[in-house]
C-alpha positions as CSV (number, residue, x, y, z in Angstrom):
1,M,8.5,5.8,-15.7
2,I,8.9,2.0,-15.5
3,Y,12.3,0.5,-15.8
4,L,12.4,-2.8,-17.6
5,A,15.2,-5.2,-16.5
6,G,15.9,-8.6,-18.0
7,K,14.9,-10.1,-21.3
8,V,11.2,-9.2,-21.6
9,N,10.0,-11.6,-24.3
10,G,12.9,-10.4,-26.4
11,N,11.2,-7.2,-27.6
12,K,10.8,-4.3,-25.1
13,N,9.8,-1.7,-27.7
14,N,6.8,-3.7,-28.9
15,L,5.9,-4.8,-25.4
16,A,5.8,-1.2,-24.2
17,A,3.7,-0.1,-27.2
18,N,1.3,-2.9,-26.6
19,L,0.9,-2.1,-22.9
20,N,0.4,1.6,-23.5
21,S,-2.3,0.9,-26.0
22,R,-4.3,-0.6,-23.2
23,R,-3.4,1.6,-20.3
24,K,-5.7,4.5,-19.3
25,H,-2.7,6.7,-19.0
26,P,0.4,5.9,-21.2
27,V,3.6,5.6,-19.3
28,K,7.3,5.9,-20.3
29,F,9.4,2.8,-20.3
30,S,13.1,2.7,-20.0
31,S,15.9,0.2,-20.0
32,S,19.6,-0.2,-20.5
33,D,19.4,-2.3,-23.6
34,G,17.4,-3.2,-26.7
35,S,15.5,-6.3,-27.7
36,D,18.8,-8.2,-27.2
37,H,22.2,-7.6,-25.7
38,S,23.8,-6.8,-29.1
39,E,21.7,-4.0,-30.5
40,H,21.3,-1.7,-27.5
41,L,18.8,0.4,-29.3
42,W,16.4,0.9,-26.4
43,G,18.4,2.8,-23.9
44,F,20.3,5.2,-26.1
45,G,18.8,5.4,-29.6
46,T,21.0,4.4,-32.5
47,Y,24.4,5.3,-31.1
48,E,27.1,2.9,-32.0
49,F,29.9,1.8,-29.6
50,D,32.8,-0.5,-30.1
51,D,33.1,-3.5,-27.9
52,D,35.7,-2.0,-25.6
53,H,33.3,0.8,-24.5
54,L,29.9,-0.9,-24.9
55,K,29.7,-2.3,-21.3
56,A,30.7,1.1,-19.8
57,H,27.9,2.9,-21.7
58,V,25.3,0.2,-20.8
59,L,26.3,0.6,-17.1
60,F,26.1,4.4,-17.3
61,E,22.7,4.3,-19.0
62,A,21.3,1.7,-16.5
63,I,22.4,3.7,-13.4
64,G,20.8,6.9,-14.8
65,Q,17.5,5.3,-15.8
66,I,17.1,3.4,-12.6
67,E,17.6,6.6,-10.6
68,E,14.9,8.3,-12.6
69,C,12.3,5.5,-12.7
70,D,9.2,5.2,-10.5
71,Y,9.6,1.4,-10.2
72,M,11.2,-1.5,-11.9
73,I,9.9,-4.7,-13.5
74,A,12.6,-7.4,-13.7
75,Y,11.5,-10.2,-16.0
76,L,14.1,-13.0,-15.6
77,D,13.7,-15.8,-18.1
78,T,17.3,-17.2,-18.1
79,P,19.3,-18.7,-15.2
80,D,22.2,-16.3,-15.7
81,S,20.8,-12.8,-15.7
82,F,23.5,-11.4,-13.5
83,G,23.3,-7.9,-15.0
84,S,19.6,-7.8,-14.1
85,I,20.4,-9.0,-10.6
86,A,22.7,-6.0,-10.2
87,E,20.0,-3.7,-11.5
88,I,17.6,-5.1,-8.9
89,A,20.1,-4.6,-6.1
90,Y,20.7,-1.0,-7.1
91,A,17.1,-0.2,-7.4
92,S,16.4,-1.7,-4.0
93,S,19.2,0.4,-2.4
94,L,17.5,3.5,-3.8
95,G,14.2,2.5,-2.2
96,K,12.6,1.7,-5.6
97,D,9.9,-0.9,-5.7
98,V,10.9,-3.9,-7.9
99,Y,8.5,-6.5,-9.3
100,M,10.7,-9.6,-9.9
101,I,9.1,-12.0,-12.2
102,I,11.0,-15.3,-12.6
103,K,10.4,-18.6,-14.2
104,V,9.7,-21.2,-11.5
105,E,12.2,-23.7,-12.8
106,D,14.9,-21.1,-12.5
107,Y,14.0,-20.1,-9.0
108,Y,13.5,-23.8,-7.9
109,P,15.9,-25.7,-10.2
110,E,15.3,-29.5,-10.3
111,D,18.8,-30.1,-11.6
112,E,20.9,-30.5,-8.4
113,T,24.2,-29.9,-10.4
114,L,23.0,-26.5,-11.6
115,H,21.6,-25.7,-8.2
116,K,24.9,-26.5,-6.5
117,S,26.8,-24.3,-9.0
118,G,25.5,-21.2,-7.1
119,M,24.1,-19.3,-10.1
120,Y,20.6,-19.8,-8.8
121,D,21.4,-18.6,-5.3
122,A,21.7,-15.1,-6.6
123,Y,18.0,-15.1,-7.6
124,W,16.9,-16.2,-4.1
125,F,19.3,-13.7,-2.5
126,V,18.1,-10.6,-4.4
127,S,14.5,-11.6,-4.1
128,N,14.7,-11.1,-0.4
129,F,16.1,-7.5,-0.7
130,P,13.9,-4.6,0.6
131,H,11.3,-3.4,-1.8
132,V,11.7,-6.5,-4.0
133,Y,8.4,-8.4,-4.7
134,A,9.1,-11.7,-6.3
135,I,6.7,-14.0,-8.1
136,T,7.5,-17.3,-9.7
137,V,5.6,-18.1,-12.9
138,A,5.3,-20.8,-15.5
139,D,5.6,-20.3,-19.2
140,D,1.9,-20.4,-19.8
141,N,1.1,-17.4,-17.5
142,K,4.3,-15.3,-17.4
143,Q,2.9,-12.8,-20.0
144,R,-0.3,-12.2,-18.1
145,V,1.6,-11.6,-14.8
146,F,3.8,-9.1,-16.6
147,D,0.8,-7.3,-18.1
148,T,-0.9,-7.1,-14.7
149,V,2.1,-5.6,-13.0
150,A,2.9,-3.2,-15.8
151,Q,-0.7,-1.9,-16.1
152,A,-1.1,-0.9,-12.4
153,E,-1.6,2.9,-12.4
154,S,-2.3,4.0,-8.9
155,P,-0.8,3.5,-5.4
156,I,-3.8,1.4,-4.2
157,E,-3.5,-0.9,-7.3
158,H,0.2,-1.4,-6.6
159,K,-0.5,-2.1,-3.0
160,L,-3.0,-4.8,-3.8
161,I,-0.6,-6.3,-6.4
162,Y,2.1,-6.5,-3.7
163,A,-0.3,-8.4,-1.5
164,M,-1.4,-10.8,-4.2
165,M,2.2,-11.5,-5.2
166,K,2.8,-12.8,-1.7
167,N,0.3,-15.6,-2.0
168,G,0.4,-16.1,-5.8
169,M,-3.0,-14.7,-6.6
170,V,-1.5,-12.3,-9.1
171,R,-1.0,-15.4,-11.4
172,E,-4.8,-15.7,-11.7
173,C,-5.9,-12.2,-12.5
174,T,-5.9,-9.9,-15.4
175,A,-5.5,-6.1,-15.0
176,Q,-7.6,-3.6,-16.9
177,L,-9.7,-6.2,-18.7
178,E,-12.2,-4.7,-21.1
179,I,-15.8,-6.0,-20.7
180,D,-18.6,-4.5,-22.8
181,N,-16.8,-1.1,-23.0
182,Y,-16.0,-1.1,-19.3
183,R,-12.4,-1.5,-18.0
184,I,-12.1,-3.7,-14.9
185,D,-9.2,-2.9,-12.4
186,F,-8.6,-6.6,-11.7
187,A,-10.5,-9.5,-13.3
188,F,-10.5,-13.1,-12.4
189,E,-11.8,-14.5,-15.6
190,K,-12.2,-18.1,-14.6
191,Q,-14.6,-17.2,-11.8
192,K,-15.9,-14.1,-13.5
193,L,-15.1,-11.9,-10.5
194,A,-14.4,-8.2,-11.0
195,V,-12.4,-6.3,-8.4
196,E,-12.8,-2.6,-8.4
197,L,-10.7,-0.1,-6.4
198,D,-12.4,3.2,-5.7
199,G,-9.8,5.9,-5.2
200,H,-11.2,9.0,-3.7
201,E,-10.4,11.2,-6.7
202,Y,-12.5,9.3,-9.2
203,H,-15.3,8.0,-7.0
204,K,-16.3,10.9,-4.7
205,T,-19.2,12.6,-6.5
206,K,-22.8,11.5,-6.7
207,E,-22.5,11.3,-10.5
208,Q,-19.4,9.0,-10.2
209,R,-21.1,6.8,-7.7
210,T,-24.2,6.5,-9.9
211,R,-21.9,5.6,-12.8
212,D,-20.3,2.9,-10.6
213,S,-23.7,1.4,-9.7
214,K,-24.7,1.3,-13.4
215,R,-21.5,-0.4,-14.2
216,D,-21.9,-3.0,-11.5
217,R,-25.5,-3.8,-12.7
218,K,-24.2,-4.3,-16.3
219,L,-21.4,-6.6,-15.2
220,T,-23.9,-8.6,-13.0
221,S,-26.2,-9.0,-16.0
222,L,-23.3,-10.5,-17.9
223,G,-22.7,-13.1,-15.2
224,W,-20.0,-11.3,-13.3
225,S,-19.7,-10.8,-9.5
226,V,-18.3,-7.5,-8.4
227,I,-16.4,-6.6,-5.2
228,R,-15.3,-3.0,-4.4
229,F,-12.8,-1.6,-2.0
230,T,-12.2,2.0,-1.1
231,G,-8.8,3.4,-1.1
232,S,-8.9,3.7,2.7
233,E,-9.7,0.0,3.0
234,I,-6.7,-0.9,0.8
235,H,-4.3,1.4,2.7
236,E,-5.5,0.4,6.1
237,N,-5.6,-3.4,5.7
238,V,-4.7,-4.6,2.2
239,I,-4.2,-8.2,3.4
240,Q,-7.8,-8.4,4.6
241,C,-9.0,-7.1,1.3
242,R,-6.9,-9.7,-0.5
243,D,-8.2,-12.4,1.7
244,E,-11.8,-11.3,1.0
245,I,-11.1,-11.7,-2.7
246,R,-9.7,-15.2,-2.1
247,Q,-12.8,-16.1,-0.1
248,M,-15.1,-15.0,-2.9
249,L,-13.0,-16.9,-5.5
250,D,-13.2,-20.1,-3.3
251,G,-16.9,-19.6,-2.8
252,I,-17.5,-19.3,-6.6
253,D,-15.4,-22.4,-7.3
254,G,-17.3,-24.3,-4.6
255,R,-20.7,-23.4,-6.1
256,T,-19.4,-24.3,-9.6
257,R,-18.3,-27.8,-8.3
258,N,-21.7,-28.3,-6.6
259,E,-23.6,-27.4,-9.8
260,Q,-21.4,-29.7,-11.9
261,A,-22.0,-32.6,-9.4
262,T,-25.8,-32.0,-9.5
263,D,-25.8,-32.1,-13.3
């Protein structure tokens, strides 16, 4: 179960349905509130509470859902999401992994008056908690980052995402991109680089390896480059794997620039 904190594009139910339509394995999403902070339809159905008791019920719901979730995605698109900051802190204290997606202008405010007010310090503070993986995004790619994080389905996918969040590469990739009836684990569409992670369970037989080879040939025929990592490689040195991806991306960009210069 994925716990959604923050205002996730204003409509968590539709977002969850959209993500599950593209995941290989649907997942349950939970939250303390609905599409806005007045309806509260998401966390506890259509119950109605008066204002005096609403906050207490939201708090109770949030605590229970966070304790049950596998990990949290905190999507912070306002500078005063103090309730979400508390949710992140609680999840961190339980050892839950938290993906913290925050607008870059809120994390690094240009307005010194707002910066000195202290409200932005809370974002920085909680982003440095254990198990919290923060990434700053601009409006034009925040949805893609959210989709990439929410569609990760295996421990090795999560581990690579953690690594890519540390150097910002997660902003460039798309998870579970469908190409000619094939679903790519991580795709860098600009450079047409497909990154495939071969977990032991799904890539151990001769038939599965043959299928992978056929898949790679098809992607190559469509102009894509393919790089594969085994689960062992990801677990043993995910940073090296991430850096290999970066080197391939830089190499493709370099060749493209040379070809353009030649033309």
